[in-house]
C-alpha angles and dihedrals in degrees: 000000000000130000110214111236125250110254108271095230091048091052094048091048092050100044100022132241089272133069099343096050087060087071094062096099096035094102092068136083131204126275092239089057092059093086118067116242120243088256092057091046090059096048121120124231113272112247123253121241095020103100116135113233134197126203120229098222090197094066107003095247114157103217131187112247089229114066125192114235107207093201103098102042121179117266133209120262135017093266100038099087097092105005097053108022093168098066098095115184100228092180090058091044088055093048094050093046090050091050092047094051091045088057094049102265108142108163119088121181123198142147137209087241098056122102096006090305094308103101096085091048093049091046091049092051092050097044097042088069088068134064112275089234091061097070147034116218123204125193138159146233095243097182095149097142114081088228087069097046093094119102091242096050094045093049089048089054090050093052091045090057090059090049094050093044091047093230136122094212135029118225098204121018123183140196094232121238101341110190093045103112093013127241093328092062092045091054094044096046102041118000113043093041094052093240095129089051088052092052091050089055090049089053090050089051091051097245088112111042098185127019124199144127141244120230133221127152129350111059090201089070093049092051093044094056092046090051086061095051092116088058101041101029095212111217093202142344128215117222139166111255131167137132094268095049093045094085105356108049091098093042092052090048124006090214093060126085124230113249089229088069096043094048092042093055092050092045092052091051093043092237115152114245125222109201126219129182097025087161097035091239092314097311092117091051093052104054127158112279094249090058091045089055090048093053093042090053089058095046116006094181096057128078121238089247090054091066090059094046093049089049092053093044100047103071119096113253096033106131100184139345117225124218129179098222109190096171134045090236090061091049092051094048092050091048088054088057093055105028080105116348114230098205117227118246120243087253092055092046091055091043089059101040095042113024101029095034092051091054092049092050088051090061089068093212122174101270095233117150094190089238090139093219085137092060146137098046110206088223096048098251112158093223101175092039091056094048094045091050092050093049092047093053091046092050091049092050096241097112107121112244130173115357088234091064111110089226094048098101093045093047092044091058093044093051096047094045094046090047092056090047094049100039127035113242093244091054098052127112096271089071092063110105094186096248090150096217090130101050102074091055099055110108088202091053093231113175089234103182090048093050092047091050091051091050092047090053091049092049093048090050090051091050092052091053110095124225 
């Protein structure tokens, strides 16, 4: 079953050609991800009735530790993932939501900006087939475009979310991506227009059950909103937390904030934390083979991804951990991590966020989370696909290095062939003209045109090298 896509011009007009349009392609995966890995093929069925739950002490909600991020929804057809990101497979969405609820998952996170504006609708269709008491739904006020900063436009977006989700109240409502655009954007989107005051009244009336915000970017904005916690009484806050970002987020990128600080601030204020990016867009599930062997030696029965999920789910005060689960295999593996959760010891936590994290940082990969906020590229460049492919080859040790290396010729061929298989020729780095439209929307603050230019130069040099 297909959901017809919102007209592109209508979507860009509604959400703007800036930050929100970068989310257009975020509902899709990559073609190479469409086949389960051998590890997934061997997985056992997650048990029923074993989900780990956390209680939101602010409101008494009993929430599943695993939350479903409705940002990377399954698409129709083997080749549709990147070429036709609008062809959402509603039948598969329904099946996966049914399976998740059957196994105790009850938190579903969406946004009016995800999947070209279709995520809320798809989520509403899937969830409306279940009793309202069986799930909590979270969505966001994604008024990134200045054209939607007015009180009227923002309130219209809020009411439209209820319509698309087929609900008369929203369990968890977020100010979306505070910090992006700094204090000026915060004031324009939520404060000066009276929108935050409106949302507080909606919470008081019961149409919003929990009010919070998600954070990306300027730490001044994060600290400012927390300084007003006595006034706003935040019910939860959504942050990025994983074992790489715990100590090294700022080292990887000076404009990022270490998760230790973000979590610590929430812990001190006794505000429940909702966790996003536990796998860093899949980077912590696709480690170099020598690290995979190291983790497998410690726990042969667990997947590599499970280490990251257990790390994110262990800390006190974590309410739920979100995962964008495109495929049923991902859903099952994540359920195995939390049905029930076997908390990590303090020793294992430090092993991951110091020893393993230090080795990952040493790889000096491009810090791309495959969130697709940079997309769509006006010139068709598959930005996240290129970065993910580069990191994958580097992790697997097939990235060509010095021409004097005995493996250079073999790795050169492997890299060029795998690049053409993973990324269509007309979507490779040489098609970037350096317009810079993508760069302001990257939560990791990657200097995208510069990185693409460097990769293009490397690829051209490899092509000039004779066999």
